[in-house]
PDB file of N, CA, C and O in Angstrom:
ATOM      1  N   UNK A   1      39.481  32.255  27.850  1.00  0.00           N
ATOM      2  CA  UNK A   1      38.213  31.868  27.320  1.00  0.00           C
ATOM      3  C   UNK A   1      37.815  30.524  27.873  1.00  0.00           C
ATOM      4  O   UNK A   1      38.633  29.621  28.043  1.00  0.00           O
ATOM      5  N   UNK A   2      36.530  30.422  28.150  1.00  0.00           N
ATOM      6  CA  UNK A   2      35.989  29.186  28.668  1.00  0.00           C
ATOM      7  C   UNK A   2      35.182  28.466  27.581  1.00  0.00           C
ATOM      8  O   UNK A   2      34.273  29.034  26.975  1.00  0.00           O
ATOM      9  N   UNK A   3      35.533  27.238  27.361  1.00  0.00           N
ATOM     10  CA  UNK A   3      34.813  26.430  26.345  1.00  0.00           C
ATOM     11  C   UNK A   3      34.071  25.300  27.058  1.00  0.00           C
ATOM     12  O   UNK A   3      34.391  24.121  26.905  1.00  0.00           O
ATOM     13  N   UNK A   4      33.096  25.692  27.821  1.00  0.00           N
ATOM     14  CA  UNK A   4      32.295  24.706  28.545  1.00  0.00           C
ATOM     15  C   UNK A   4      31.388  23.971  27.588  1.00  0.00           C
ATOM     16  O   UNK A   4      30.799  24.556  26.679  1.00  0.00           O
ATOM     17  N   UNK A   5      31.287  22.672  27.812  1.00  0.00           N
ATOM     18  CA  UNK A   5      30.353  21.858  27.039  1.00  0.00           C
ATOM     19  C   UNK A   5      29.013  21.959  27.737  1.00  0.00           C
ATOM     20  O   UNK A   5      28.943  22.072  28.961  1.00  0.00           O
ATOM     21  N   UNK A   6      27.924  21.916  26.928  1.00  0.00           N
ATOM     22  CA  UNK A   6      26.605  21.980  27.559  1.00  0.00           C
ATOM     23  C   UNK A   6      26.398  20.766  28.471  1.00  0.00           C
ATOM     24  O   UNK A   6      26.885  19.670  28.195  1.00  0.00           O
ATOM     25  N   UNK A   7      25.696  20.982  29.514  1.00  0.00           N
ATOM     26  CA  UNK A   7      25.448  19.897  30.451  1.00  0.00           C
ATOM     27  C   UNK A   7      24.497  18.880  29.794  1.00  0.00           C
ATOM     28  O   UNK A   7      23.598  19.261  29.044  1.00  0.00           O
ATOM     29  N   UNK A   8      24.700  17.602  30.077  1.00  0.00           N
ATOM     30  CA  UNK A   8      23.880  16.542  29.441  1.00  0.00           C
ATOM     31  C   UNK A   8      22.376  16.795  29.622  1.00  0.00           C
ATOM     32  O   UNK A   8      21.608  16.588  28.683  1.00  0.00           O
ATOM     33  N   UNK A   9      21.953  17.225  30.778  1.00  0.00           N
ATOM     34  CA  UNK A   9      20.520  17.437  31.012  1.00  0.00           C
ATOM     35  C   UNK A   9      19.980  18.543  30.135  1.00  0.00           C
ATOM     36  O   UNK A   9      18.859  18.458  29.633  1.00  0.00           O
ATOM     37  N   UNK A  10      20.790  19.601  29.947  1.00  0.00           N
ATOM     38  CA  UNK A  10      20.365  20.724  29.084  1.00  0.00           C
ATOM     39  C   UNK A  10      20.188  20.232  27.663  1.00  0.00           C
ATOM     40  O   UNK A  10      19.227  20.595  26.983  1.00  0.00           O
ATOM     41  N   UNK A  11      21.135  19.391  27.211  1.00  0.00           N
ATOM     42  CA  UNK A  11      21.083  18.865  25.879  1.00  0.00           C
ATOM     43  C   UNK A  11      19.862  17.936  25.713  1.00  0.00           C
ATOM     44  O   UNK A  11      19.168  18.000  24.698  1.00  0.00           O
ATOM     45  N   UNK A  12      19.608  17.088  26.699  1.00  0.00           N
ATOM     46  CA  UNK A  12      18.449  16.197  26.650  1.00  0.00           C
ATOM     47  C   UNK A  12      17.134  16.974  26.611  1.00  0.00           C
ATOM     48  O   UNK A  12      16.191  16.600  25.913  1.00  0.00           O
ATOM     49  N   UNK A  13      17.098  18.040  27.362  1.00  0.00           N
ATOM     50  CA  UNK A  13      15.891  18.896  27.380  1.00  0.00           C
ATOM     51  C   UNK A  13      15.666  19.517  26.024  1.00  0.00           C
ATOM     52  O   UNK A  13      14.539  19.560  25.532  1.00  0.00           O
ATOM     53  N   UNK A  14      16.723  19.994  25.424  1.00  0.00           N
ATOM     54  CA  UNK A  14      16.621  20.625  24.075  1.00  0.00           C
ATOM     55  C   UNK A  14      16.161  19.585  23.056  1.00  0.00           C
ATOM     56  O   UNK A  14      15.332  19.887  22.197  1.00  0.00           O
ATOM     57  N   UNK A  15      16.690  18.366  23.142  1.00  0.00           N
ATOM     58  CA  UNK A  15      16.312  17.285  22.237  1.00  0.00           C
ATOM     59  C   UNK A  15      14.801  16.999  22.396  1.00  0.00           C
ATOM     60  O   UNK A  15      14.075  16.890  21.408  1.00  0.00           O
ATOM     61  N   UNK A  16      14.350  16.881  23.646  1.00  0.00           N
ATOM     62  CA  UNK A  16      12.913  16.643  23.882  1.00  0.00           C
ATOM     63  C   UNK A  16      12.041  17.765  23.325  1.00  0.00           C
ATOM     64  O   UNK A  16      10.979  17.505  22.758  1.00  0.00           O
ATOM     65  N   UNK A  17      12.479  18.991  23.484  1.00  0.00           N
ATOM     66  CA  UNK A  17      11.742  20.126  22.951  1.00  0.00           C
ATOM     67  C   UNK A  17      11.628  20.057  21.418  1.00  0.00           C
ATOM     68  O   UNK A  17      10.575  20.319  20.836  1.00  0.00           O
ATOM     69  N   UNK A  18      12.749  19.698  20.796  1.00  0.00           N
ATOM     70  CA  UNK A  18      12.765  19.608  19.356  1.00  0.00           C
ATOM     71  C   UNK A  18      11.894  18.455  18.851  1.00  0.00           C
ATOM     72  O   UNK A  18      11.199  18.587  17.844  1.00  0.00           O
ATOM     73  N   UNK A  19      11.937  17.317  19.565  1.00  0.00           N
ATOM     74  CA  UNK A  19      11.108  16.163  19.203  1.00  0.00           C
ATOM     75  C   UNK A  19       9.622  16.519  19.338  1.00  0.00           C
ATOM     76  O   UNK A  19       8.811  16.181  18.477  1.00  0.00           O
ATOM     77  N   UNK A  20       9.282  17.209  20.437  1.00  0.00           N
ATOM     78  CA  UNK A  20       7.884  17.626  20.614  1.00  0.00           C
ATOM     79  C   UNK A  20       7.447  18.598  19.529  1.00  0.00           C
ATOM     80  O   UNK A  20       6.331  18.516  19.017  1.00  0.00           O
ATOM     81  N   UNK A  21       8.340  19.518  19.186  1.00  0.00           N
ATOM     82  CA  UNK A  21       8.019  20.472  18.112  1.00  0.00           C
ATOM     83  C   UNK A  21       7.791  19.737  16.786  1.00  0.00           C
ATOM     84  O   UNK A  21       6.889  20.081  16.022  1.00  0.00           O
ATOM     85  N   UNK A  22       8.609  18.735  16.531  1.00  0.00           N
ATOM     86  CA  UNK A  22       8.454  17.922  15.336  1.00  0.00           C
ATOM     87  C   UNK A  22       7.107  17.222  15.335  1.00  0.00           C
ATOM     88  O   UNK A  22       6.430  17.199  14.307  1.00  0.00           O
ATOM     89  N   UNK A  23       6.703  16.649  16.462  1.00  0.00           N
ATOM     90  CA  UNK A  23       5.422  15.937  16.558  1.00  0.00           C
ATOM     91  C   UNK A  23       4.276  16.928  16.270  1.00  0.00           C
ATOM     92  O   UNK A  23       3.324  16.603  15.561  1.00  0.00           O
ATOM     93  N   UNK A  24       4.387  18.121  16.825  1.00  0.00           N
ATOM     94  CA  UNK A  24       3.349  19.123  16.632  1.00  0.00           C
ATOM     95  C   UNK A  24       3.224  19.474  15.171  1.00  0.00           C
ATOM     96  O   UNK A  24       2.120  19.549  14.634  1.00  0.00           O
ATOM     97  N   UNK A  25       4.370  19.691  14.518  1.00  0.00           N
ATOM     98  CA  UNK A  25       4.374  20.039  13.091  1.00  0.00           C
ATOM     99  C   UNK A  25       3.824  18.930  12.234  1.00  0.00           C
ATOM    100  O   UNK A  25       3.055  19.192  11.309  1.00  0.00           O
ATOM    101  N   UNK A  26       4.200  17.685  12.519  1.00  0.00           N
ATOM    102  CA  UNK A  26       3.681  16.522  11.753  1.00  0.00           C
ATOM    103  C   UNK A  26       2.185  16.374  11.964  1.00  0.00           C
ATOM    104  O   UNK A  26       1.461  16.079  11.013  1.00  0.00           O
ATOM    105  N   UNK A  27       1.697  16.574  13.200  1.00  0.00           N
ATOM    106  CA  UNK A  27       0.254  16.515  13.443  1.00  0.00           C
ATOM    107  C   UNK A  27      -0.479  17.608  12.700  1.00  0.00           C
ATOM    108  O   UNK A  27      -1.558  17.383  12.152  1.00  0.00           O
ATOM    109  N   UNK A  28       0.107  18.797  12.683  1.00  0.00           N
ATOM    110  CA  UNK A  28      -0.544  19.903  11.989  1.00  0.00           C
ATOM    111  C   UNK A  28      -0.620  19.610  10.484  1.00  0.00           C
ATOM    112  O   UNK A  28      -1.632  19.894   9.844  1.00  0.00           O
ATOM    113  N   UNK A  29       0.449  19.045   9.929  1.00  0.00           N
ATOM    114  CA  UNK A  29       0.479  18.691   8.514  1.00  0.00           C
ATOM    115  C   UNK A  29      -0.590  17.632   8.200  1.00  0.00           C
ATOM    116  O   UNK A  29      -1.317  17.755   7.214  1.00  0.00           O
ATOM    117  N   UNK A  30      -0.678  16.624   9.016  1.00  0.00           N
ATOM    118  CA  UNK A  30      -1.673  15.567   8.819  1.00  0.00           C
ATOM    119  C   UNK A  30      -3.071  16.132   8.946  1.00  0.00           C
ATOM    120  O   UNK A  30      -3.967  15.752   8.192  1.00  0.00           O
ATOM    121  N   UNK A  31      -3.268  17.033   9.890  1.00  0.00           N
ATOM    122  CA  UNK A  31      -4.578  17.672  10.082  1.00  0.00           C
ATOM    123  C   UNK A  31      -4.975  18.468   8.835  1.00  0.00           C
ATOM    124  O   UNK A  31      -6.108  18.376   8.363  1.00  0.00           O
ATOM    125  N   UNK A  32      -4.055  19.226   8.326  1.00  0.00           N
ATOM    126  CA  UNK A  32      -4.296  20.049   7.110  1.00  0.00           C
ATOM    127  C   UNK A  32      -4.620  19.163   5.922  1.00  0.00           C
ATOM    128  O   UNK A  32      -5.526  19.473   5.148  1.00  0.00           O
ATOM    129  N   UNK A  33      -3.891  18.064   5.766  1.00  0.00           N
ATOM    130  CA  UNK A  33      -4.135  17.159   4.652  1.00  0.00           C
ATOM    131  C   UNK A  33      -5.483  16.469   4.788  1.00  0.00           C
ATOM    132  O   UNK A  33      -6.182  16.278   3.792  1.00  0.00           O
ATOM    133  N   UNK A  34      -5.863  16.088   6.017  1.00  0.00           N
ATOM    134  CA  UNK A  34      -7.144  15.434   6.261  1.00  0.00           C
ATOM    135  C   UNK A  34      -8.292  16.401   5.958  1.00  0.00           C
ATOM    136  O   UNK A  34      -9.284  16.011   5.343  1.00  0.00           O
ATOM    137  N   UNK A  35      -8.159  17.669   6.391  1.00  0.00           N
ATOM    138  CA  UNK A  35      -9.190  18.657   6.134  1.00  0.00           C
ATOM    139  C   UNK A  35      -9.339  18.921   4.640  1.00  0.00           C
ATOM    140  O   UNK A  35     -10.457  19.078   4.147  1.00  0.00           O
ATOM    141  N   UNK A  36      -8.245  18.971   3.931  1.00  0.00           N
ATOM    142  CA  UNK A  36      -8.290  19.195   2.472  1.00  0.00           C
ATOM    143  C   UNK A  36      -9.003  18.018   1.784  1.00  0.00           C
ATOM    144  O   UNK A  36      -9.813  18.227   0.881  1.00  0.00           O
ATOM    145  N   UNK A  37      -8.708  16.806   2.204  1.00  0.00           N
ATOM    146  CA  UNK A  37      -9.326  15.608   1.614  1.00  0.00           C
ATOM    147  C   UNK A  37     -10.826  15.618   1.923  1.00  0.00           C
ATOM    148  O   UNK A  37     -11.637  15.351   1.036  1.00  0.00           O
ATOM    149  N   UNK A  38     -11.196  15.916   3.141  1.00  0.00           N
ATOM    150  CA  UNK A  38     -12.610  15.955   3.539  1.00  0.00           C
ATOM    151  C   UNK A  38     -13.345  16.976   2.686  1.00  0.00           C
ATOM    152  O   UNK A  38     -14.428  16.697   2.172  1.00  0.00           O
ATOM    153  N   UNK A  39     -12.768  18.140   2.537  1.00  0.00           N
ATOM    154  CA  UNK A  39     -13.391  19.220   1.735  1.00  0.00           C
ATOM    155  C   UNK A  39     -13.552  18.756   0.308  1.00  0.00           C
ATOM    156  O   UNK A  39     -14.608  18.955  -0.292  1.00  0.00           O
ATOM    157  N   UNK A  40     -12.522  18.142  -0.249  1.00  0.00           N
ATOM    158  CA  UNK A  40     -12.584  17.659  -1.652  1.00  0.00           C
ATOM    159  C   UNK A  40     -13.674  16.603  -1.831  1.00  0.00           C
ATOM    160  O   UNK A  40     -14.421  16.641  -2.809  1.00  0.00           O
ATOM    161  N   UNK A  41     -13.764  15.665  -0.893  1.00  0.00           N
ATOM    162  CA  UNK A  41     -14.788  14.610  -0.982  1.00  0.00           C
ATOM    163  C   UNK A  41     -16.188  15.168  -0.890  1.00  0.00           C
ATOM    164  O   UNK A  41     -17.071  14.764  -1.647  1.00  0.00           O
ATOM    165  N   UNK A  42     -16.407  16.104   0.041  1.00  0.00           N
ATOM    166  CA  UNK A  42     -17.731  16.734   0.175  1.00  0.00           C
ATOM    167  C   UNK A  42     -18.080  17.504  -1.090  1.00  0.00           C
ATOM    168  O   UNK A  42     -19.205  17.414  -1.583  1.00  0.00           O
ATOM    169  N   UNK A  43     -17.140  18.246  -1.607  1.00  0.00           N
ATOM    170  CA  UNK A  43     -17.389  19.051  -2.792  1.00  0.00           C
ATOM    171  C   UNK A  43     -17.729  18.143  -3.990  1.00  0.00           C
ATOM    172  O   UNK A  43     -18.667  18.433  -4.733  1.00  0.00           O
ATOM    173  N   UNK A  44     -16.982  17.062  -4.179  1.00  0.00           N
ATOM    174  CA  UNK A  44     -17.255  16.170  -5.299  1.00  0.00           C
ATOM    175  C   UNK A  44     -18.572  15.402  -5.135  1.00  0.00           C
ATOM    176  O   UNK A  44     -19.295  15.162  -6.102  1.00  0.00           O
ATOM    177  N   UNK A  45     -18.861  15.024  -3.887  1.00  0.00           N
ATOM    178  CA  UNK A  45     -20.144  14.376  -3.620  1.00  0.00           C
ATOM    179  C   UNK A  45     -21.311  15.307  -3.942  1.00  0.00           C
ATOM    180  O   UNK A  45     -22.316  14.866  -4.498  1.00  0.00           O
ATOM    181  N   UNK A  46     -21.189  16.569  -3.603  1.00  0.00           N
ATOM    182  CA  UNK A  46     -22.230  17.543  -3.921  1.00  0.00           C
ATOM    183  C   UNK A  46     -22.394  17.705  -5.410  1.00  0.00           C
ATOM    184  O   UNK A  46     -23.513  17.838  -5.903  1.00  0.00           O
ATOM    185  N   UNK A  47     -21.300  17.695  -6.127  1.00  0.00           N
ATOM    186  CA  UNK A  47     -21.366  17.810  -7.603  1.00  0.00           C
ATOM    187  C   UNK A  47     -22.093  16.595  -8.171  1.00  0.00           C
ATOM    188  O   UNK A  47     -22.967  16.740  -9.026  1.00  0.00           O
ATOM    189  N   UNK A  48     -21.733  15.381  -7.696  1.00  0.00           N
ATOM    190  CA  UNK A  48     -22.394  14.176  -8.168  1.00  0.00           C
ATOM    191  C   UNK A  48     -23.880  14.224  -7.900  1.00  0.00           C
ATOM    192  O   UNK A  48     -24.679  13.903  -8.780  1.00  0.00           O
ATOM    193  N   UNK A  49     -24.273  14.626  -6.679  1.00  0.00           N
ATOM    194  CA  UNK A  49     -25.676  14.671  -6.342  1.00  0.00           C
ATOM    195  C   UNK A  49     -26.434  15.709  -7.157  1.00  0.00           C
ATOM    196  O   UNK A  49     -27.620  15.526  -7.432  1.00  0.00           O
ATOM    197  N   UNK A  50     -25.786  16.776  -7.543  1.00  0.00           N
ATOM    198  CA  UNK A  50     -26.472  17.792  -8.332  1.00  0.00           C
ATOM    199  C   UNK A  50     -26.670  17.322  -9.784  1.00  0.00           C
ATOM    200  O   UNK A  50     -27.655  17.685 -10.426  1.00  0.00           O
ATOM    201  N   UNK A  51     -25.734  16.518 -10.291  1.00  0.00           N
ATOM    202  CA  UNK A  51     -25.852  16.007 -11.652  1.00  0.00           C
ATOM    203  C   UNK A  51     -26.752  14.769 -11.719  1.00  0.00           C
ATOM    204  O   UNK A  51     -27.487  14.575 -12.687  1.00  0.00           O
ATOM    205  N   UNK A  52     -26.681  13.929 -10.666  1.00  0.00           N
ATOM    206  CA  UNK A  52     -27.460  12.701 -10.626  1.00  0.00           C
ATOM    207  C   UNK A  52     -28.321  12.704  -9.323  1.00  0.00           C
ATOM    208  O   UNK A  52     -27.965  12.017  -8.365  1.00  0.00           O
ATOM    209  N   UNK A  53     -29.405  13.441  -9.279  1.00  0.00           N
ATOM    210  CA  UNK A  53     -30.162  13.527  -8.042  1.00  0.00           C
ATOM    211  C   UNK A  53     -30.735  12.157  -7.598  1.00  0.00           C
ATOM    212  O   UNK A  53     -31.058  11.969  -6.425  1.00  0.00           O
ATOM    213  N   UNK A  54     -30.854  11.218  -8.537  1.00  0.00           N
ATOM    214  CA  UNK A  54     -31.384   9.892  -8.170  1.00  0.00           C
ATOM    215  C   UNK A  54     -30.444   9.099  -7.259  1.00  0.00           C
ATOM    216  O   UNK A  54     -30.856   8.090  -6.687  1.00  0.00           O
ATOM    217  N   UNK A  55     -29.197   9.532  -7.116  1.00  0.00           N
ATOM    218  CA  UNK A  55     -28.283   8.788  -6.245  1.00  0.00           C
ATOM    219  C   UNK A  55     -28.421   9.160  -4.764  1.00  0.00           C
ATOM    220  O   UNK A  55     -27.875   8.475  -3.899  1.00  0.00           O
ATOM    221  N   UNK A  56     -29.145  10.233  -4.474  1.00  0.00           N
ATOM    222  CA  UNK A  56     -29.245  10.719  -3.106  1.00  0.00           C
ATOM    223  C   UNK A  56     -29.716   9.613  -2.117  1.00  0.00           C
ATOM    224  O   UNK A  56     -29.089   9.425  -1.075  1.00  0.00           O
ATOM    225  N   UNK A  57     -30.794   8.895  -2.430  1.00  0.00           N
ATOM    226  CA  UNK A  57     -31.245   7.886  -1.470  1.00  0.00           C
ATOM    227  C   UNK A  57     -30.480   6.544  -1.531  1.00  0.00           C
ATOM    228  O   UNK A  57     -30.727   5.648  -0.724  1.00  0.00           O
ATOM    229  N   UNK A  58     -29.559   6.421  -2.489  1.00  0.00           N
ATOM    230  CA  UNK A  58     -28.840   5.157  -2.658  1.00  0.00           C
ATOM    231  C   UNK A  58     -27.778   4.930  -1.591  1.00  0.00           C
ATOM    232  O   UNK A  58     -27.290   5.874  -0.970  1.00  0.00           O
ATOM    233  N   UNK A  59     -27.431   3.670  -1.391  1.00  0.00           N
ATOM    234  CA  UNK A  59     -26.319   3.318  -0.505  1.00  0.00           C
ATOM    235  C   UNK A  59     -25.019   3.567  -1.291  1.00  0.00           C
ATOM    236  O   UNK A  59     -25.041   3.802  -2.499  1.00  0.00           O
ATOM    237  N   UNK A  60     -23.908   3.508  -0.581  1.00  0.00           N
ATOM    238  CA  UNK A  60     -22.621   3.667  -1.220  1.00  0.00           C
ATOM    239  C   UNK A  60     -22.368   2.645  -2.319  1.00  0.00           C
ATOM    240  O   UNK A  60     -21.857   2.979  -3.388  1.00  0.00           O
ATOM    241  N   UNK A  61     -22.729   1.404  -2.046  1.00  0.00           N
ATOM    242  CA  UNK A  61     -22.540   0.314  -3.012  1.00  0.00           C
ATOM    243  C   UNK A  61     -23.412   0.547  -4.258  1.00  0.00           C
ATOM    244  O   UNK A  61     -22.965   0.334  -5.385  1.00  0.00           O
ATOM    245  N   UNK A  62     -24.650   0.984  -4.039  1.00  0.00           N
ATOM    246  CA  UNK A  62     -25.568   1.268  -5.156  1.00  0.00           C
ATOM    247  C   UNK A  62     -25.025   2.403  -6.024  1.00  0.00           C
ATOM    248  O   UNK A  62     -25.111   2.351  -7.251  1.00  0.00           O
ATOM    249  N   UNK A  63     -24.468   3.426  -5.379  1.00  0.00           N
ATOM    250  CA  UNK A  63     -23.909   4.562  -6.129  1.00  0.00           C
ATOM    251  C   UNK A  63     -22.723   4.062  -6.945  1.00  0.00           C
ATOM    252  O   UNK A  63     -22.577   4.444  -8.106  1.00  0.00           O
ATOM    253  N   UNK A  64     -21.887   3.231  -6.374  1.00  0.00           N
ATOM    254  CA  UNK A  64     -20.741   2.683  -7.081  1.00  0.00           C
ATOM    255  C   UNK A  64     -21.204   1.907  -8.328  1.00  0.00           C
ATOM    256  O   UNK A  64     -20.671   2.102  -9.420  1.00  0.00           O
ATOM    257  N   UNK A  65     -22.186   1.041  -8.153  1.00  0.00           N
ATOM    258  CA  UNK A  65     -22.736   0.276  -9.284  1.00  0.00           C
ATOM    259  C   UNK A  65     -23.315   1.203 -10.358  1.00  0.00           C
ATOM    260  O   UNK A  65     -23.102   0.997 -11.552  1.00  0.00           O
ATOM    261  N   UNK A  66     -24.048   2.225  -9.913  1.00  0.00           N
ATOM    262  CA  UNK A  66     -24.662   3.191 -10.824  1.00  0.00           C
ATOM    263  C   UNK A  66     -23.578   3.872 -11.672  1.00  0.00           C
ATOM    264  O   UNK A  66     -23.702   3.978 -12.892  1.00  0.00           O
ATOM    265  N   UNK A  67     -22.547   4.318 -11.018  1.00  0.00           N
ATOM    266  CA  UNK A  67     -21.459   5.021 -11.733  1.00  0.00           C
ATOM    267  C   UNK A  67     -20.680   4.071 -12.632  1.00  0.00           C
ATOM    268  O   UNK A  67     -20.262   4.468 -13.720  1.00  0.00           O
ATOM    269  N   UNK A  68     -20.478   2.847 -12.214  1.00  0.00           N
ATOM    270  CA  UNK A  68     -19.730   1.897 -13.049  1.00  0.00           C
ATOM    271  C   UNK A  68     -20.524   1.568 -14.336  1.00  0.00           C
ATOM    272  O   UNK A  68     -19.927   1.329 -15.386  1.00  0.00           O
ATOM    273  N   UNK A  69     -21.842   1.558 -14.252  1.00  0.00           N
ATOM    274  CA  UNK A  69     -22.679   1.291 -15.444  1.00  0.00           C
ATOM    275  C   UNK A  69     -22.577   2.458 -16.426  1.00  0.00           C
ATOM    276  O   UNK A  69     -22.757   2.259 -17.628  1.00  0.00           O
ATOM    277  N   UNK A  70     -22.299   3.645 -15.953  1.00  0.00           N
ATOM    278  CA  UNK A  70     -22.226   4.827 -16.815  1.00  0.00           C
ATOM    279  C   UNK A  70     -20.863   4.988 -17.503  1.00  0.00           C
ATOM    280  O   UNK A  70     -20.691   5.916 -18.293  1.00  0.00           O
ATOM    281  N   UNK A  71     -19.917   4.132 -17.230  1.00  0.00           N
ATOM    282  CA  UNK A  71     -18.598   4.271 -17.859  1.00  0.00           C
ATOM    283  C   UNK A  71     -18.655   4.100 -19.347  1.00  0.00           C
ATOM    284  O   UNK A  71     -17.627   4.189 -20.018  1.00  0.00           O
TER     285      UNK A  71
END
């Protein structure tokens, strides 16, 4: 029986492949999370605008002040 050890270059190549795969998966996860957050923000903004139509022309700071007054 032959118990050859893998050649260093083969091992390095496999490591690079796994590292690249990890980067791809992490990027995909970040992308999914970003898309979910964007969807949530748009959905909640639409709800706010439907309940308080007067906020549509306001700036972000004006909307914040408006909502803080309603607490």
